[in-house]
N, C-alpha and C positions, 0 to 999 in steps of 0.2 A: 330128361333129354328126350325130345320128341322123336318118334320113329317116323321116318318119311317114306320108307319102302321096305318090302320084304319079298324075297323070291329065292327059291331053291335052298332054303335054310340059311340064307344070308340076310342079316338085319342091318339096315342102314339108318343112322341117326344123325341129327345135327343139334349142337348146343345153341342156346340163345346167347347172344353177345359174346361169342367165342373169339379167340385171337386170330390174327392173320397168319399165314395165307388162308384163303377160303379152303375148307376141307370137310370131309365127312368121317364119321366114326362107323366102322364096319365090324360086325361080329359074325363069326362062323364057327360052329362046333367048339365053343368054349375059348376060342382065340379072338384077339381083337387087333385091329390096325387102323391107322388114320391115313386116308388117301387124300391127296390134293385133287383139284379138278382136272388135272392132266393125267391122272391115273398113277401117280408116283406114291409109293408108300413112304410117309413121313415118320411114322413111329409104329412100333409093334410089328406083328407079322401074322400072316395066314399061311400055314404049311400046305394047304391045298392049292396047287397051281391052277386047278380048274376054277376054284372060287375067285382067285385073283383075276383070272382072265374074264370071268363073268362080270365082276365089279368094274373092271376097266371098260368092257363093252358097254355096260349100263351107263357109266359116266359119259362116254362118247355120245351115246344116244340122247342123254338127258341133260346135257351141259347147260342149256338155257334155263331149264327148270331148276337146276341146282343153283345157278347164279341168282335166280329170283328168290329162292328160299333163303339163300345166304343173306341177301339184303333184308328180307323179312326178319330173320333171326337177329341180325345186327341191330335192328330197331325195336326188338322185343315183341314183334307181332307174331301171331299164329302162323305156323308153317303149313304149306299145302302138301298133301300126299303126292308122291311122284309115282307114275306108272312103273311097274316092273318090266323086265325084258319081255318082248313079244313072244 
């Protein structure tokens, strides 16, 4: 599963040809969660409220890039790296 971004100990990945709704896989300090592109946690959990807040902020800032990568992933093409939080 390609890593598309890493910041503040948070690793964000996206699977190729994954199921809908569009989402990302987030890892932080040994925990994992799946977030949709609205910042909702669909599965798993991150106990760090700060990490959840940072992921949600990143999703808001990078929504267009996430949608582009989702389309690439659905067609099996290489994903672009997405910039971390500024």
